[in-house]
C-alpha positions as CSV (number, residue, x, y, z in Angstrom):
1,X,0.0,0.0,0.0
2,X,1.5,3.4,-1.1
3,X,1.1,5.9,1.7
4,X,1.3,9.6,1.3
5,X,1.8,11.6,4.5
6,X,1.0,15.3,4.6
7,X,2.5,17.5,7.3
8,X,-0.1,20.0,8.5
9,X,1.8,21.8,11.3
10,X,4.5,20.8,13.8
11,X,3.3,17.3,15.0
12,X,0.1,17.1,13.0
13,X,0.0,14.8,10.1
14,X,-2.7,13.6,7.5
15,X,-2.9,10.3,5.7
16,X,-5.5,9.7,2.9
17,X,-6.6,6.2,1.9
18,X,-9.4,4.4,0.2
19,X,-11.4,1.3,1.1
20,X,-13.3,-0.9,-1.5
21,X,-17.1,-1.0,-0.8
22,X,-17.0,-4.7,-1.7
23,X,-14.7,-5.4,1.3
24,X,-17.3,-3.8,3.7
25,X,-20.2,-5.6,2.1
26,X,-18.6,-9.0,2.3
27,X,-17.6,-8.5,5.9
28,X,-21.1,-7.3,6.9
29,X,-22.6,-10.4,5.2
30,X,-20.2,-12.7,7.0
31,X,-20.9,-11.2,10.4
32,X,-24.7,-11.1,9.8
33,X,-24.7,-14.8,8.9
34,X,-22.7,-15.6,12.0
35,X,-25.1,-13.6,14.1
36,X,-28.1,-15.3,12.5
37,X,-27.0,-18.6,14.0
38,X,-27.1,-17.2,17.5
39,X,-29.8,-14.5,17.8
40,X,-33.2,-15.2,19.4
41,X,-36.3,-13.8,17.8
42,X,-39.8,-14.5,18.9
43,X,-41.6,-17.0,16.6
44,X,-38.4,-18.5,15.2
45,X,-36.2,-21.3,16.5
46,X,-32.5,-20.5,17.1
47,X,-30.6,-20.5,13.9
48,X,-33.7,-20.3,11.7
49,X,-34.3,-16.6,11.7
50,X,-34.5,-15.3,8.1
51,X,-31.6,-13.2,7.0
52,X,-33.8,-10.3,6.0
53,X,-35.1,-10.0,9.6
54,X,-31.5,-10.3,11.0
55,X,-30.3,-7.6,8.5
56,X,-33.3,-5.3,9.4
57,X,-32.6,-5.6,13.1
58,X,-28.8,-5.6,13.2
59,X,-27.6,-4.4,9.8
60,X,-26.9,-0.8,10.9
61,X,-24.9,-1.7,14.0
62,X,-22.9,-4.5,12.2
63,X,-22.2,-2.1,9.3
64,X,-21.0,0.5,11.8
65,X,-18.7,-2.0,13.6
66,X,-17.2,-3.2,10.3
67,X,-16.5,0.3,9.1
68,X,-14.8,1.1,12.4
69,X,-12.7,-2.1,12.3
70,X,-11.7,-1.9,8.6
71,X,-10.9,1.8,8.6
72,X,-8.9,1.4,11.9
73,X,-7.0,-1.6,10.3
74,X,-6.2,0.5,7.2
75,X,-5.0,3.5,9.3
76,X,-2.8,1.3,11.5
77,X,-1.3,-0.4,8.4
78,X,-0.7,3.0,6.7
79,X,0.9,4.5,9.8
80,X,3.1,1.4,10.2
81,X,4.2,1.5,6.6
82,X,5.1,5.2,7.0
83,X,7.0,4.4,10.2
84,X,5.0,6.9,12.2
85,X,4.6,6.8,16.0
86,X,1.0,8.0,16.5
87,X,0.1,10.0,19.6
88,X,-3.5,9.7,20.7
89,X,-6.4,8.8,18.5
90,X,-6.7,9.9,14.9
91,X,-9.7,12.0,13.6
92,X,-10.9,10.0,10.6
93,X,-13.5,11.5,8.2
94,X,-15.0,10.2,4.9
95,X,-14.2,12.3,1.8
96,X,-16.5,12.9,-1.1
97,X,-15.7,12.3,-4.8
98,X,-14.1,8.8,-4.3
99,X,-13.7,6.6,-7.3
100,X,-16.6,4.2,-8.1
101,X,-16.7,1.2,-5.8
102,X,-14.4,2.9,-3.3
103,X,-14.7,4.9,-0.1
104,X,-12.1,7.6,0.6
105,X,-10.9,8.8,4.0
106,X,-8.7,11.4,5.6
107,X,-7.0,10.6,8.9
108,X,-5.6,13.6,10.9
109,X,-3.5,12.8,13.9
110,X,-0.4,13.8,15.8
111,X,2.9,12.0,16.0
112,X,5.3,11.7,18.9
113,X,8.0,14.4,18.6
114,X,11.7,14.1,17.9
115,X,13.5,14.8,21.2
116,X,16.8,16.6,21.0
117,X,19.1,16.4,23.9
118,X,21.9,18.7,24.9
119,X,25.3,17.0,25.5
120,X,24.7,15.4,28.9
121,X,28.3,16.0,29.9
122,X,27.4,19.7,30.1
123,X,24.3,19.2,32.2
124,X,24.8,20.2,35.9
125,X,23.1,18.1,38.5
126,X,23.2,18.4,42.3
127,X,23.3,15.0,44.1
128,X,22.3,15.0,47.7
129,X,23.5,12.7,50.5
130,X,22.5,12.4,54.1
131,X,23.3,10.4,57.2
132,X,21.2,9.0,60.0
133,X,22.6,10.6,63.1
134,X,22.1,9.6,66.8
135,X,20.0,12.7,67.2
136,X,17.7,11.4,64.5
137,X,17.3,8.2,66.4
138,X,16.7,10.1,69.6
139,X,14.0,12.2,67.9
140,X,12.2,9.1,66.6
141,X,12.3,7.5,70.0
142,X,10.7,10.7,71.4
143,X,7.9,10.4,68.8
144,X,7.3,6.8,69.8
145,X,7.2,7.8,73.4
146,X,4.7,10.5,72.7
147,X,2.5,8.0,70.9
148,X,2.4,6.0,74.1
149,X,2.0,8.8,76.6
150,X,-0.5,8.7,79.4
151,X,-2.2,11.7,81.1
152,X,-2.8,12.4,84.8
153,X,-4.9,15.3,86.1
154,X,-3.0,18.2,87.5
155,X,-4.1,19.7,90.8
156,X,-6.5,22.7,90.9
157,X,-3.5,25.1,91.1
158,X,-1.7,23.6,88.2
159,X,-1.5,26.0,85.2
160,X,-1.9,24.6,81.7
161,X,1.4,24.3,79.8
162,X,2.7,22.9,76.6
163,X,2.2,19.1,76.2
164,X,-0.8,19.1,78.6
165,X,-4.1,17.8,77.5
166,X,-6.8,20.4,78.3
167,X,-10.6,20.0,78.4
168,X,-12.5,23.3,77.7
169,X,-15.9,24.8,76.9
170,X,-15.7,27.7,74.4
171,X,-18.0,30.0,72.5
172,X,-17.0,32.5,69.9
173,X,-18.9,35.4,68.4
174,X,-18.4,37.8,65.5
175,X,-19.9,41.2,65.8
176,X,-21.9,39.8,68.8
177,X,-23.4,36.9,66.7
178,X,-22.6,33.2,67.2
179,X,-21.2,31.4,64.1
180,X,-21.2,27.8,62.9
181,X,-18.4,25.7,64.6
182,X,-17.7,28.5,67.1
183,X,-19.0,26.6,70.2
184,X,-18.1,23.4,71.9
185,X,-18.3,21.7,75.3
186,X,-15.8,19.3,76.9
187,X,-13.5,19.9,73.9
188,X,-10.0,18.3,74.3
189,X,-6.7,19.3,72.6
190,X,-3.0,19.0,73.3
191,X,-1.5,22.4,74.1
192,X,1.5,23.6,72.2
193,X,1.1,21.1,69.3
194,X,-0.6,23.3,66.8
195,X,-4.0,21.6,67.0
196,X,-5.6,25.1,67.5
197,X,-4.8,28.5,66.2
198,X,-1.8,30.2,67.9
199,X,-3.9,33.0,69.5
200,X,-6.3,30.4,70.9
201,X,-3.4,28.3,72.4
202,X,-1.7,31.5,73.8
203,X,-5.0,32.4,75.6
204,X,-5.4,28.9,77.2
205,X,-1.7,28.5,78.2
206,X,-1.3,29.5,81.9
207,X,-5.0,29.1,82.7
208,X,-6.1,26.9,85.7
209,X,-9.0,24.5,86.2
210,X,-12.2,26.4,86.7
211,X,-10.9,29.6,85.2
212,X,-12.6,31.5,82.4
213,X,-11.4,34.3,80.2
214,X,-12.4,36.2,77.0
215,X,-10.0,37.1,74.2
216,X,-10.0,38.3,70.6
217,X,-9.0,36.0,67.8
218,X,-8.2,36.9,64.2
219,X,-8.9,34.2,61.7
220,X,-6.3,34.0,59.0
221,X,-7.4,35.1,55.5
222,X,-6.7,31.6,54.2
223,X,-8.6,29.9,57.0
224,X,-10.4,26.7,55.8
225,X,-13.8,28.0,57.2
226,X,-14.6,30.6,54.5
227,X,-17.4,32.2,56.5
228,X,-15.0,33.4,59.2
229,X,-11.7,33.7,57.2
230,X,-10.1,37.1,57.7
231,X,-12.6,38.1,60.5
232,X,-12.1,38.9,64.2
233,X,-14.0,36.9,66.8
234,X,-14.4,37.3,70.5
235,X,-14.1,34.0,72.4
236,X,-15.2,33.0,75.9
237,X,-13.2,29.9,77.1
238,X,-13.6,28.0,80.4
239,X,-10.9,25.6,81.4
240,X,-12.4,22.5,83.0
241,X,-9.5,20.1,83.3
242,X,-5.7,20.1,82.9
243,X,-3.9,16.8,82.4
244,X,-0.1,16.5,82.4
245,X,1.5,14.1,80.0
246,X,3.7,11.2,81.1
247,X,6.1,9.7,78.6
248,X,7.3,6.1,79.2
249,X,11.0,5.8,80.1
250,X,13.4,4.5,77.5
251,X,13.8,1.0,78.8
252,X,13.9,-2.6,77.7
253,X,10.3,-2.7,78.5
254,X,9.5,0.0,76.0
255,X,11.5,-1.9,73.4
256,X,9.5,-5.1,74.2
257,X,6.2,-3.2,73.9
258,X,7.2,-1.9,70.4
259,X,7.8,-5.5,69.2
260,X,11.5,-5.2,68.6
261,X,13.1,-8.6,68.0
262,X,16.0,-7.8,70.4
263,X,14.0,-6.3,73.2
264,X,16.6,-4.0,74.6
265,X,17.3,-0.3,74.4
266,X,20.3,-1.1,72.2
267,X,18.1,-3.3,70.0
268,X,15.5,-0.6,69.8
269,X,18.0,2.0,68.7
270,X,19.5,-0.4,66.1
271,X,16.1,-1.3,64.7
272,X,15.1,2.4,64.4
273,X,18.4,3.2,62.7
274,X,17.9,0.5,60.1
275,X,14.4,1.7,59.4
276,X,15.5,5.3,59.1
277,X,18.4,4.4,56.8
278,X,16.0,2.6,54.6
279,X,13.7,5.6,54.5
280,X,16.7,8.0,53.9
281,X,17.8,5.8,51.0
282,X,14.4,6.0,49.3
283,X,14.0,9.8,49.9
284,X,17.5,10.5,48.6
285,X,16.7,8.4,45.5
286,X,13.5,10.3,44.9
287,X,15.1,13.7,45.4
288,X,18.1,12.9,43.3
289,X,15.9,11.3,40.6
290,X,13.9,14.5,40.4
291,X,17.0,16.7,40.2
292,X,18.5,14.6,37.4
293,X,15.3,14.4,35.4
294,X,14.5,18.1,35.8
295,X,18.1,19.0,34.7
296,X,17.8,17.0,31.5
297,X,14.2,18.0,30.7
298,X,15.2,21.7,31.0
299,X,17.8,21.1,28.3
300,X,15.7,19.0,26.0
301,X,14.0,20.4,22.9
302,X,10.7,18.9,21.8
303,X,7.1,19.8,20.8
304,X,4.3,18.5,22.9
305,X,1.5,16.4,21.3
306,X,-1.8,18.1,22.1
307,X,-3.4,14.7,22.2
308,X,-1.1,13.5,25.0
309,X,-1.6,16.7,27.0
310,X,-5.3,16.4,26.6
311,X,-5.3,12.8,27.8
312,X,-3.2,13.8,30.8
313,X,-5.6,16.7,31.6
314,X,-8.6,14.3,31.5
315,X,-6.8,11.9,33.9
316,X,-6.0,14.7,36.3
317,X,-9.5,16.0,36.3
318,X,-10.9,12.6,36.9
319,X,-8.4,12.1,39.7
320,X,-9.5,15.4,41.3
321,X,-13.2,14.3,41.1
322,X,-12.3,10.9,42.6
323,X,-10.6,12.8,45.5
324,X,-13.6,15.0,46.1
325,X,-15.9,11.8,46.1
326,X,-13.6,10.2,48.7
327,X,-14.0,13.3,50.8
328,X,-17.8,12.9,50.7
329,X,-18.5,15.8,48.3
330,X,-22.0,15.5,46.8
331,X,-22.2,14.9,43.0
332,X,-18.4,15.0,42.9
333,X,-18.4,13.2,39.5
334,X,-20.2,16.2,38.0
335,X,-18.1,18.9,39.7
336,X,-17.1,21.7,37.3
337,X,-13.3,21.5,37.4
338,X,-11.6,23.6,34.8
339,X,-8.9,21.8,32.9
340,X,-6.6,24.8,32.6
341,X,-5.7,24.8,36.3
342,X,-3.9,21.4,35.6
343,X,-2.4,22.4,32.3
344,X,1.1,23.4,33.5
345,X,1.4,20.1,35.5
346,X,0.0,18.0,32.6
347,X,2.5,19.5,30.2
348,X,5.3,18.9,32.6
349,X,4.3,15.3,33.0
350,X,4.0,14.7,29.3
351,X,7.3,16.4,28.6
352,X,9.0,14.3,31.3
353,X,7.4,11.1,30.0
354,X,8.6,11.7,26.4
355,X,12.2,12.6,27.6
356,X,12.4,9.5,29.8
357,X,11.0,7.3,27.0
358,X,13.5,8.6,24.5
359,X,16.5,8.2,26.9
360,X,15.4,4.6,27.5
361,X,15.0,3.9,23.8
362,X,18.3,5.5,22.8
363,X,20.4,3.9,25.5
364,X,18.7,0.6,26.2
365,X,17.7,1.4,29.8
366,X,14.8,-1.0,30.0
367,X,14.1,-2.7,33.4
368,X,15.3,-6.2,33.7
369,X,13.5,-9.0,35.6
370,X,16.3,-9.1,38.1
371,X,16.1,-5.4,38.7
372,X,12.3,-5.6,39.3
373,X,12.7,-8.5,41.6
374,X,15.5,-6.7,43.6
375,X,13.4,-3.5,43.9
376,X,10.3,-5.5,45.1
377,X,12.4,-7.3,47.7
378,X,13.8,-4.0,49.0
379,X,10.3,-2.6,49.3
380,X,9.1,-5.7,51.2
381,X,12.1,-5.8,53.6
382,X,10.5,-3.4,56.1
383,X,7.4,-5.6,56.5
384,X,6.9,-8.3,59.1
385,X,6.3,-11.0,56.4
386,X,8.3,-9.8,53.3
387,X,7.4,-12.9,51.3
388,X,3.7,-12.0,51.4
389,X,4.5,-8.5,50.1
390,X,6.6,-10.0,47.3
391,X,3.7,-12.3,46.3
392,X,1.3,-9.4,46.5
393,X,3.3,-7.4,43.9
394,X,3.7,-10.4,41.6
395,X,0.0,-11.3,41.7
396,X,-1.0,-8.1,39.8
397,X,0.3,-6.9,36.5
398,X,-0.6,-3.3,37.2
399,X,1.4,-3.3,40.4
400,X,4.3,-5.0,38.6
401,X,4.0,-2.3,35.9
402,X,4.3,0.5,38.5
403,X,7.5,-1.1,39.9
404,X,8.9,-1.5,36.4
405,X,8.3,2.2,35.7
406,X,10.2,3.1,38.9
407,X,13.1,0.9,38.0
408,X,13.2,2.4,34.5
409,X,13.4,5.9,36.0
410,X,16.1,4.7,38.3
411,X,18.1,3.4,35.4
412,X,17.6,6.8,33.6
413,X,18.7,8.6,36.7
414,X,21.9,6.5,37.1
415,X,22.6,7.1,33.4
416,X,22.3,10.8,33.8
417,X,24.6,10.9,36.8
418,X,27.1,8.8,35.0
419,X,27.3,11.4,32.2
420,X,26.5,14.8,33.8
421,X,28.6,17.2,35.8
422,X,27.6,16.2,39.3
423,X,27.9,18.4,42.4
424,X,27.7,16.6,45.7
425,X,25.6,18.2,48.5
426,X,25.3,17.0,52.1
427,X,21.9,17.7,53.6
428,X,20.7,17.2,57.1
429,X,18.4,14.4,58.2
430,X,15.7,16.9,59.2
431,X,15.9,18.8,55.8
432,X,15.6,15.6,53.9
433,X,12.6,14.4,55.9
434,X,11.0,17.8,55.7
435,X,11.2,18.6,59.4
436,X,12.0,21.9,61.0
């Protein structure tokens, strides 16, 4: 089949082709005869329905299916012969003025772009490293102790201080009027842990059981409650109970309660350190991967296929609707979400995907079965029964595909670091983990 490809603009192409009417007719007859052997029509035994009745009932839908199939086959063959990598679905339309006995079609579509890379030896990439310090282990132990803290009521003269659990009644008014969510009884919160607005915590801090006070509170302009955002309220608060926190001591007993294999303080610290090192490794890999990919993408030259961007936009909008539905928003599937708010991110994702795919293709960076297996085993290592997690990954092709995608990106990252101008940077544990 001789194929003529017309370039319309940038990535848009057009292919014209013809299809003999006889091919359509023969295939329609074949499918209708096959259908006649199976359809059930009142008054006729199965397989004995007259062809004219089958054609009358099912002719239009069968003809439509055959047209779609044959035109699709022709387009795929034409694109393959022209060695075109088609992005998205083609827009196929029938043309008038075809030769007798023929149907003529135009297919307009986009192709994947040629990706031009800068010389990777000139690309500058920052590679982060971090260590798990004894201070990081100490901080993790403190978090574990807080999760297991108990509370005991302070005496009547005990003033509320940070880390205490307080029980209060409160009522707020704006311009003398109550507002929704501004009143509660027997409300508990932990003082000094950011569970309430700072002005509220500052007012309660230092109060004693049975004491009441009024104070003004300015709601931030970006406060989640839109009815009160940016407004000033007057609050009356009564402190009913103050409970001091008690943290368990760091002993072998604590290690035992946490299920550590070697139930000693040393065993606990070693277990925590191993877990933190595993987390640091994954976080560093993610951070360095992003730095490497961003550096190469910034230097790559390519046009973005509109079809790919549109498909990504639709996925992101559907993802946003699914998120709203999970939060209990009514009619979330019909929520009017403008695509343009996602466009920069969609374009970035498409650009990244095309760059990664081209690097993989040019440099044979595909994931091997051994790499996939090693990555899954590493993911499973932190679980109580790693073998169950490994089976869980291998039992589902989608999950395996996700792991394969990660391994491919890791291969691309390693390749970039092997070629680029790398600057090593040591970061603190807290910075890496996003802590203050």
